[in-house]
Every structure is written in C-alpha cells, then in structure tokens.
BAFI-3210 file (N, C-alpha, C; in Angstrom, 3 decimals, decimal comma, padded with zeros to 6 digits):
// residues 227
n [1|2|3|4|5|6|7|8|9|10|11|12|13|14|15|16|17|18|19|20|21|22|23|24|25|26|27|28|29|30|31|32|33|34|35|36|37|38|39|40|41|42|43|44|45|46|47|48|49|50|51|52|53|54|55|56|57|58|59|60|61|62|63|64|65|66|67|68|69|70|71|72|73|74|75|76|77|78|79|80|81|82|83|84|85|86|87|88|89|90|91|92|93|94|95|96|97|98|99|100|101|102|103|104|105|106|107|108|109|110|111|112|113|114|115|116|117|118|119|120|121|122|123|124|125|126|127|128|129|130|131|132|133|134|135|136|137|138|139|140|141|142|143|144|145|146|147|148|149|150|151|152|153|154|155|156|157|158|159|160|161|162|163|164|165|166|167|168|169|170|171|172|173|174|175|176|177|178|179|180|181|182|183|184|185|186|187|188|189|190|191|192|193|194|195|196|197|198|199|200|201|202|203|204|205|206|207|208|209|210|211|212|213|214|215|216|217|218|219|220|221|222|223|224|225|226|227]
n.u [022,388|019,156|016,950|014,646|012,183|012,192|010,986|011,488|012,256|012,435|013,765|013,474|014,404|012,099|009,820|007,183|006,311|006,975|009,424|011,857|013,863|016,760|017,852|020,506|020,835|022,232|021,421|021,459|019,649|016,885|015,723|018,307|018,120|015,761|012,835|011,685|009,076|009,463|008,582|005,907|006,245|004,309|002,639|003,986|003,617|004,942|004,992|004,620|006,129|008,632|010,119|012,677|015,921|017,353|016,302|016,020|017,815|019,440|021,681|022,266|021,862|020,053|018,825|016,821|017,116|015,323|014,675|012,853|010,616|009,629|006,518|007,142|009,179|011,698|014,284|013,851|015,115|014,230|014,867|014,497|014,051|014,552|014,931|013,210|009,944|006,751|008,565|010,266|010,148|012,411|012,581|014,807|015,839|017,789|020,188|021,056|022,339|022,250|022,036|023,520|023,467|025,844|026,626|026,526|026,843|025,919|026,419|026,269|026,433|026,731|026,074|026,762|026,841|030,225|031,129|031,568|030,352|030,927|029,294|029,110|026,394|025,842|027,880|027,628|029,358|031,464|033,084|034,591|035,336|035,201|036,295|035,700|037,681|036,261|033,043|030,540|029,309|028,453|028,269|029,334|029,447|032,100|033,431|033,883|035,162|035,698|034,586|033,528|033,911|032,731|033,723|033,430|035,660|037,367|037,970|037,667|038,745|037,554|038,922|038,146|039,925|042,316|043,830|045,671|045,220|042,623|041,257|041,854|043,093|042,104|041,718|041,468|038,511|037,321|037,116|034,808|033,123|032,649|030,507|028,388|025,754|026,543|026,053|026,894|029,583|032,336|034,644|037,106|037,815|040,536|041,320|042,615|041,362|038,964|035,660|033,764|030,606|028,421|025,571|024,220|022,401|022,138|021,798|020,127|021,155|023,703|024,768|024,935|026,861|029,177|030,182|031,213|032,242|030,594|028,672|027,608|026,207|024,237|022,963|021,974|020,107|018,356|017,426|016,214|014,131|012,761|011,932]
n.v [086,228|087,408|088,518|091,315|090,232|087,715|085,170|084,778|082,804|082,355|079,735|077,760|075,115|073,390|074,654|075,153|072,644|071,250|069,716|071,070|070,601|072,181|072,881|073,395|074,945|075,099|076,893|079,423|081,461|082,710|081,679|080,721|078,979|076,727|075,562|072,471|070,535|067,826|066,099|066,005|066,503|066,206|064,257|061,961|061,432|063,087|065,537|069,165|070,495|069,475|070,588|072,215|073,744|072,452|069,914|068,793|067,698|068,217|067,253|065,294|064,217|062,266|061,482|062,595|063,616|063,374|064,356|062,837|062,679|059,928|058,524|057,388|058,935|058,420|058,843|059,055|058,645|059,603|058,395|059,530|058,291|059,571|058,515|056,526|055,746|055,953|058,209|056,611|055,950|055,278|054,408|054,887|053,952|055,972|057,158|060,204|063,513|064,666|063,762|063,243|062,630|061,473|063,440|062,034|059,312|056,243|056,877|057,416|059,875|060,228|062,249|062,745|064,615|065,571|063,551|061,763|059,468|057,675|055,899|053,262|052,487|050,680|048,692|048,102|048,797|050,498|053,431|055,504|056,708|059,387|061,523|064,722|067,620|069,697|071,343|070,813|072,918|073,090|071,143|069,761|068,236|068,952|068,074|065,143|063,423|064,739|065,762|068,655|070,172|072,372|073,827|075,304|076,946|076,415|075,192|072,084|069,233|066,092|063,610|061,092|059,786|059,962|058,104|058,372|060,437|061,326|063,775|066,966|070,026|073,115|075,997|078,689|080,129|083,405|086,078|087,721|086,113|084,073|084,813|084,377|082,550|079,713|079,150|078,145|076,380|076,041|074,852|075,484|073,833|073,331|073,064|074,995|077,292|078,342|079,074|080,442|081,036|083,072|084,181|086,918|088,749|092,193|095,220|098,322|100,592|099,675|099,347|101,984|102,939|101,651|102,222|101,235|101,305|099,362|099,080|101,608|101,609|099,760|101,219|103,434|102,177|101,233|103,633|104,717|102,927|103,390|106,014]
n.w [-003,431|-003,753|-006,357|-006,775|-007,396|-006,458|-004,323|-000,945|001,963|005,416|007,110|009,957|011,496|011,140|012,295|011,565|011,193|008,904|006,924|004,903|002,139|001,064|-002,082|-004,271|-007,426|-010,712|-012,561|-015,045|-015,040|-013,122|-009,811|-007,648|-005,508|-004,262|-002,496|-001,307|-000,162|001,972|004,050|006,407|009,700|011,846|010,741|011,194|013,775|015,544|017,895|017,823|019,758|019,737|017,755|017,742|018,240|020,282|020,440|017,934|015,115|011,986|010,561|008,721|005,275|004,851|007,237|010,013|013,329|016,316|019,582|022,147|024,892|026,701|028,004|030,510|031,409|030,416|027,889|024,425|021,131|017,978|014,858|011,767|008,661|005,642|003,163|002,622|001,324|002,329|004,630|007,364|010,928|013,426|016,656|019,296|022,478|024,389|026,676|026,656|025,996|023,501|020,005|016,798|013,298|010,866|007,964|005,454|005,901|007,663|010,435|013,808|016,263|019,729|022,458|025,839|028,527|028,976|027,372|024,301|021,990|019,040|016,607|014,220|012,457|010,462|010,495|013,112|015,221|017,609|016,810|017,923|021,198|023,299|025,888|026,549|027,491|028,614|029,129|026,626|024,161|021,544|018,536|015,387|012,197|010,191|008,024|005,955|007,654|010,039|013,151|014,532|017,678|020,072|022,986|026,327|026,471|024,305|020,881|019,271|017,313|016,277|014,595|012,447|010,844|012,094|014,247|016,209|017,988|020,202|020,394|018,864|019,792|018,414|018,347|020,753|022,147|021,367|023,732|023,700|022,229|023,943|025,416|023,855|022,147|020,419|017,006|014,581|012,933|010,829|008,273|005,766|002,582|002,447|005,030|006,473|007,305|009,632|010,789|013,364|014,561|016,499|018,440|020,288|022,770|022,630|024,228|023,343|024,596|025,342|022,811|021,871|023,595|022,888|020,254|017,055|013,609|012,529|014,564|014,413|012,007|012,699|014,731|013,358|011,730|013,662|014,751|012,531|012,140|014,504|014,182]
ca.u [021,563|017,957|016,478|013,461|010,984|012,327|010,303|012,412|011,624|013,352|013,396|014,126|014,242|010,760|008,911|005,807|005,987|007,334|010,852|012,093|015,238|017,253|018,642|021,138|020,811|023,270|020,763|021,971|018,594|015,912|016,135|019,328|017,770|014,329|012,442|010,807|008,580|009,817|007,725|005,273|006,584|003,132|002,070|004,751|003,323|005,899|004,347|005,337|007,041|009,962|010,766|013,559|017,333|017,863|015,722|015,949|019,032|019,333|023,039|022,339|021,028|019,074|018,159|016,536|017,111|014,428|014,675|011,481|010,463|008,623|005,598|007,748|010,250|012,946|014,562|013,846|015,569|013,567|015,652|013,573|014,746|013,901|015,146|012,076|008,690|006,930|009,644|010,040|010,657|012,996|012,751|015,898|015,983|019,165|020,450|021,985|021,938|021,982|022,590|023,516|023,905|026,841|025,924|026,327|027,018|025,083|027,246|025,514|027,231|025,934|026,726|026,212|027,788|031,421|031,520|031,044|030,537|030,625|028,971|028,764|025,155|025,868|028,755|027,244|030,571|031,806|034,270|035,401|034,771|036,054|035,907|036,196|038,241|035,393|031,650|030,297|028,231|027,992|029,053|028,880|030,350|032,611|033,919|033,474|035,822|035,992|033,497|033,955|033,307|032,995|033,568|033,304|036,867|038,089|037,399|038,398|038,364|037,674|039,154|038,016|041,083|043,505|043,660|046,704|044,705|041,164|040,843|042,910|042,726|042,292|041,961|040,675|037,422|037,450|036,436|033,467|032,317|032,297|029,227|027,384|025,255|027,151|025,024|027,477|031,040|032,683|036,053|037,232|038,256|041,969|041,544|043,448|040,527|037,748|034,828|032,854|029,604|027,557|024,626|024,055|021,490|022,832|020,814|020,311|022,044|025,056|025,204|025,320|028,038|030,345|030,003|032,244|031,589|029,507|027,630|026,977|025,212|023,125|022,248|021,213|018,961|017,413|016,820|015,317|012,936|012,051|011,300]
ca.v [087,416|087,248|089,744|091,881|089,444|086,374|084,930|084,178|082,283|082,016|078,405|077,505|073,826|072,785|075,252|075,018|071,225|070,639|069,734|071,469|070,409|073,264|072,328|074,416|074,686|075,796|077,583|080,756|082,414|082,239|081,614|079,678|078,068|076,554|074,736|071,358|069,879|066,415|065,349|066,745|065,773|065,761|063,043|060,828|061,301|063,870|066,806|070,375|070,998|068,896|071,245|073,293|073,429|071,576|068,575|068,325|067,959|067,902|067,174|064,302|064,361|061,182|061,274|063,651|063,096|064,124|063,911|062,707|062,173|058,878|058,714|056,985|059,866|058,064|059,591|058,336|059,394|059,159|058,536|059,584|057,939|060,260|057,792|055,623|056,376|057,203|058,162|055,744|056,434|054,238|054,957|054,260|054,440|056,360|058,136|061,126|064,916|064,975|062,856|063,740|061,685|061,914|064,006|061,127|057,908|055,770|057,020|058,143|060,409|060,367|063,115|062,680|065,407|065,843|062,333|061,567|058,159|057,675|054,516|052,901|051,718|049,602|047,629|047,894|048,894|051,841|053,931|056,353|057,136|060,507|062,357|066,064|068,248|070,758|071,210|070,968|073,859|072,932|070,201|069,792|067,606|069,987|067,382|063,742|062,662|065,555|066,301|069,831|070,256|073,671|073,803|076,610|077,747|076,182|074,446|070,831|068,370|064,641|063,160|059,635|059,261|060,115|057,235|058,670|061,388|061,346|065,130|067,902|071,428|073,914|077,357|079,124|081,031|084,819|086,420|088,206|085,018|083,206|085,276|084,183|081,219|079,273|078,701|077,433|076,242|075,429|074,876|075,435|072,537|073,144|072,806|076,047|078,385|077,945|080,205|080,121|082,100|083,058|085,288|087,391|089,872|093,436|096,281|099,540|101,471|099,130|099,596|103,401|103,197|100,980|102,342|101,116|101,573|098,389|099,445|102,838|101,203|099,162|102,269|104,226|101,373|101,211|104,946|104,882|102,136|104,054|107,237]
ca.w [-003,351|-004,549|-006,975|-006,139|-007,670|-005,871|-003,053|000,011|003,165|006,498|007,591|011,224|012,151|011,038|013,261|011,098|011,128|007,625|006,629|003,516|001,698|000,224|-003,175|-005,088|-008,861|-011,467|-013,657|-015,314|-014,768|-012,140|-008,417|-007,515|-004,427|-004,120|-001,370|-001,645|001,035|001,981|004,962|007,495|010,921|012,613|010,154|011,710|015,194|016,324|018,245|017,419|020,789|019,507|016,629|018,172|018,048|021,335|020,365|016,554|014,347|010,558|010,032|007,659|004,091|004,824|008,518|010,974|014,696|017,179|020,980|022,629|026,250|026,784|029,134|031,781|031,734|029,746|026,664|023,159|019,963|016,753|013,638|010,643|007,424|004,530|001,908|002,440|000,905|003,078|005,617|008,517|012,214|014,266|018,003|020,028|023,853|024,645|027,723|026,009|025,905|022,097|019,000|015,425|012,280|009,895|006,803|004,323|006,285|008,765|011,641|014,833|017,373|020,946|023,454|027,188|029,312|028,181|026,662|022,957|021,376|017,611|016,277|012,852|012,547|009,475|010,996|014,507|016,045|018,097|016,120|018,810|022,479|023,703|027,024|026,292|028,688|029,109|028,723|025,189|023,842|020,163|017,740|013,991|011,232|009,295|006,835|005,924|008,721|011,223|013,975|015,278|019,008|020,685|024,427|026,980|026,294|023,062|019,766|019,091|016,210|016,396|013,222|012,360|010,117|012,931|015,409|017,196|018,960|020,328|020,052|018,520|020,044|017,206|018,801|021,902|021,788|021,679|024,981|023,413|021,715|025,066|025,951|022,818|021,835|019,170|016,068|013,446|012,872|009,555|007,872|004,315|002,070|002,691|006,449|007,048|007,807|010,340|011,215|014,456|014,638|017,668|018,563|021,657|022,928|022,961|024,453|022,564|025,379|025,212|021,450|021,766|024,426|022,322|018,820|016,029|012,330|012,378|015,513|013,946|011,011|013,438|015,463|012,393|011,312|014,783|014,867|011,378|012,421|015,597|013,670]
c.u [020,371|017,575|015,158|012,223|011,036|011,574|011,260|011,657|012,691|012,884|014,163|013,664|012,815|009,756|007,458|005,415|006,285|008,822|011,030|013,571|015,628|018,168|019,188|021,066|021,892|022,662|021,340|020,924|017,637|016,504|017,138|019,032|016,257|014,048|011,483|010,371|008,828|008,883|007,106|005,489|005,356|002,506|002,793|004,542|004,269|005,283|005,237|006,296|008,440|010,749|011,573|015,000|017,851|017,349|015,674|017,241|018,864|020,723|023,103|021,447|019,879|018,248|017,897|016,487|016,240|014,460|013,252|011,493|009,323|007,715|006,188|008,918|011,582|013,080|014,576|014,404|014,947|014,483|014,699|014,356|013,992|014,072|014,001|010,849|007,512|008,086|009,269|010,666|011,135|013,291|013,821|015,938|017,453|019,223|021,511|021,426|021,557|022,583|022,557|024,005|024,981|026,109|025,620|026,399|026,110|025,941|026,503|026,452|026,315|026,711|025,997|027,187|028,997|031,879|030,825|031,369|030,106|030,477|028,620|027,544|025,131|026,689|028,451|028,468|030,754|033,117|035,191|034,630|035,715|035,452|036,531|036,690|037,376|033,966|031,476|029,105|027,633|028,861|028,456|029,919|030,792|033,262|033,473|034,054|035,991|034,710|034,054|033,190|033,714|032,698|033,414|034,474|037,512|037,320|038,295|037,882|038,548|037,740|039,107|039,195|042,368|043,305|044,679|046,195|043,175|040,609|042,063|042,441|043,045|042,585|041,092|039,616|037,734|036,624|035,007|032,547|031,905|030,950|028,074|026,907|025,808|026,063|025,603|028,997|031,370|034,164|036,127|037,841|039,735|042,283|042,365|042,636|039,268|036,966|033,818|031,899|028,745|026,625|024,488|023,087|022,270|021,788|021,140|021,263|023,486|025,618|025,665|026,613|029,311|030,269|031,298|031,542|030,424|028,355|026,881|025,905|023,997|022,301|021,399|019,969|017,908|016,686|015,844|014,021|012,088|011,292|010,206]
c.v [087,233|088,584|090,153|091,011|088,059|086,296|084,214|083,742|081,962|080,715|078,099|076,190|073,293|073,343|075,065|073,564|070,566|070,762|070,079|071,308|071,558|072,661|073,467|074,001|075,506|076,505|078,992|081,815|081,823|082,178|080,474|078,663|077,934|075,550|073,648|070,661|068,380|065,603|066,311|065,939|065,369|064,489|061,793|060,646|062,067|065,238|068,003|070,899|070,404|069,657|072,457|072,800|072,429|070,146|068,005|068,672|067,463|067,912|066,317|064,656|063,360|061,085|062,586|062,998|063,989|063,510|063,942|062,163|061,164|059,124|058,347|057,869|059,555|058,841|058,668|059,245|058,782|059,438|058,428|059,366|058,524|059,543|056,837|056,420|055,500|057,081|057,309|056,345|055,242|054,837|054,167|054,821|054,716|057,342|059,087|062,534|065,282|063,897|063,566|062,631|062,319|062,424|062,998|059,648|057,547|055,700|057,921|058,572|060,690|061,198|063,030|063,385|065,735|064,646|062,233|060,152|058,248|056,229|054,355|051,989|050,557|048,415|047,259|047,820|050,333|052,276|054,687|056,663|058,165|061,204|063,730|066,710|069,360|070,530|071,510|071,895|073,631|071,884|070,113|069,075|068,661|069,391|065,937|062,952|063,428|066,057|067,467|069,943|071,576|073,571|075,200|077,526|077,603|075,376|073,243|070,103|066,914|064,108|061,635|059,004|059,349|059,314|057,528|059,579|061,312|062,702|065,981|069,311|072,275|075,364|077,646|080,122|082,463|085,159|086,902|087,073|084,051|083,591|084,971|082,735|080,823|078,698|077,981|077,400|075,522|075,611|074,810|074,097|072,268|072,815|073,872|077,170|077,827|079,211|079,721|081,294|081,945|084,254|085,656|088,558|091,097|094,538|097,503|100,503|101,014|099,429|101,039|103,676|102,599|101,014|102,092|101,440|100,617|098,733|100,681|102,526|100,615|100,234|103,103|103,468|101,343|102,550|105,198|104,129|102,808|105,273|106,911]
c.w [-004,286|-005,188|-006,336|-006,315|-007,043|-004,551|-002,117|001,247|004,191|007,114|008,877|011,823|012,211|012,036|012,839|010,895|009,803|007,420|005,169|003,198|000,778|-000,823|-004,026|-006,565|-009,534|-012,682|-013,816|-015,014|-013,746|-010,745|-008,223|-006,412|-004,370|-003,010|-001,834|-000,367|000,945|002,853|005,964|008,780|011,741|012,058|010,614|013,212|016,091|016,619|017,976|018,480|020,661|018,448|017,092|018,167|019,071|021,230|018,948|015,823|012,925|009,928|008,773|006,481|004,103|006,099|009,256|012,353|015,573|018,580|021,517|024,057|026,274|027,983|030,483|032,191|031,091|028,432|025,455|022,071|018,720|015,571|012,456|009,358|006,238|003,199|001,610|002,009|001,325|004,077|006,824|009,764|013,030|015,630|018,748|021,447|024,164|025,811|027,200|026,034|024,471|021,215|017,652|014,503|011,413|008,652|005,698|004,688|007,453|010,041|012,616|015,953|018,548|021,951|024,785|028,131|028,449|027,341|025,307|022,497|019,916|017,165|014,804|012,914|011,564|009,973|012,446|015,417|016,498|017,462|017,073|020,080|023,072|024,907|026,819|027,574|029,279|028,628|027,240|024,974|022,460|019,490|016,346|013,135|010,228|008,049|006,920|007,085|010,024|011,874|014,781|016,586|019,641|022,166|025,001|026,637|024,913|022,043|019,489|017,865|016,602|014,978|013,181|011,636|010,919|014,220|016,509|018,298|018,983|019,906|019,724|018,839|018,820|017,564|020,014|021,447|022,201|022,919|024,742|022,967|022,829|025,681|024,995|022,749|020,473|018,263|014,857|013,564|011,571|009,256|006,354|003,882|002,305|004,142|007,147|007,684|008,448|010,722|012,240|014,636|015,886|017,663|020,035|021,660|023,377|023,105|023,605|023,279|025,252|023,822|021,272|022,505|023,835|020,802|018,062|014,721|012,111|013,307|015,051|012,907|011,708|014,133|014,514|011,913|012,411|014,895|013,722|011,601|013,507|015,106|012,655]
res [v|f|n|d|t|a|t|t|e|i|y|t|r|s|i|v|g|s|v|r|c|v|q|e|t|v|k|m|q|g|i|p|i|y|y|e|e|t|v|k|l|p|s|l|g|l|p|s|d|m|y|k|q|t|t|l|s|m|e|s|d|q|y|i|c|v|k|e|m|a|p|d|g|s|t|l|y|d|l|i|d|l|s|k|s|p|p|t|v|n|k|k|p|l|k|a|d|a|v|i|m|h|p|t|k|r|i|l|s|i|r|n|g|p|s|i|q|i|n|d|l|t|k|k|v|q|i|r|s|v|d|m|p|e|n|i|q|f|w|h|w|i|s|d|s|i|l|g|v|i|g|d|q|g|v|y|h|i|d|l|n|n|e|a|y|d|t|t|p|v|f|e|r|n|e|e|l|k|k|s|q|i|v|s|y|s|m|d|s|s|g|k|w|c|i|l|n|g|i|a|t|v|s|y|t|h|l|r|a|h|e|t|s|l|h|l|v|c|r|l|l|l|e|k|k|k|n]
***
C-alpha cells in the first residue's frame, strides 16, 4: 500500500515502448517498489504493435520473448537478452502459438495448439514434450520446476522433477471462471494452495440483478461516479 505522497504507475506489457523492471526494496522508509527503465523496445527495431499480452511475454528475469510476423508470413520469435549491454535480439523462426522463457534458466517452452515442448537452450536438448488433453488458455511458471497450464476445463502442472507423469491434473475450473479471461496463476511455497485469477466484462444491469455484498460495493461506486 502506497502512502498519499507516493507516485504510482500502472504498467501493462510495455505499451509505451519501454520495459521497466520492478525491484522490491527492504527499506524501512520510502517507497517499497520503484521502477527502472531497462530498454526501449523501439530502439531494438520492434514496432509498437507487438507490445501486447498475446505477442509479448516477460516470464524471465533475463529474457523477453516477442512474437513477430516476417514479411513472408512466417512466424519469428525475438529473444531479447537483457543481460547484455546493450540488450541483444536473437530471432528464431518457430511455428508456434506462443513461447515463454523460464524465470531464471535458459529453458524455452514452445506451445503449438495443445502441444508443449520444453527445451534447454544451454544443453540444446528437449526436456519434455507433452500433448495436453484440452485447449490451452494460459500458462505460467509457478516455481523453479513447475509449469502451470490452464485449459478450458481444468488446471494442470508439468513438473520437470517428476519424470513419471507428463502432466498432473490439479483442479477443475469454477463454472463462473470458465467465462473469464485468465490473467494469472500462482502457488504458495508449500505447494498446497493455488490461486487462479480471471477477468470478465459484467454489465451494470447484470450487476444490479445479482447483488452480493461485493457487488453492492461495486454498484455504490458506479452510482457515485455517475452522480
């Protein structure tokens, strides 16, 4: 929670063309989170129409992945290495719906339809190849070894430390959440608690017709803004 004098900023996937790293501090006073500009993506030759959730991923501390359409219609993935000064761009021709890097390792995950391939770029070997039982809506590294995969109906884990199973079903999605766009998924350090978050458009009329205590707060805020 920021105090009244703190300056806050909403950052959404480099929309303004600059990547900002969020760093937490342990200072007893002052703002606990500050923003530092790392690189301007346009300076690397990446147009602004690539800066959106479906084409840009920032899972890794070191790499940014950007999906690019080549002039001949083929798909290129730009791996931006932030550890270099200045940052470098490595273009890889891949037939894939999406790619993400491991948060701390040189491990690249490639998704094409319901299939996922996980590759170690350092050893140049494929770690895992998995065919999911349903369409994939969202994926995210939730620990050093577990890739969380959210399908149309359920949530699954791909554990690199568990070679006995390709995927482990974790839980089924709530009916209301099936209508939402999934925006985040995480797990606590004990592995016993998971949280799946989604967003959905709800009309004002629908909100009035299905009031709960939470909806009531939302309605009062809407009415206050209207008045």
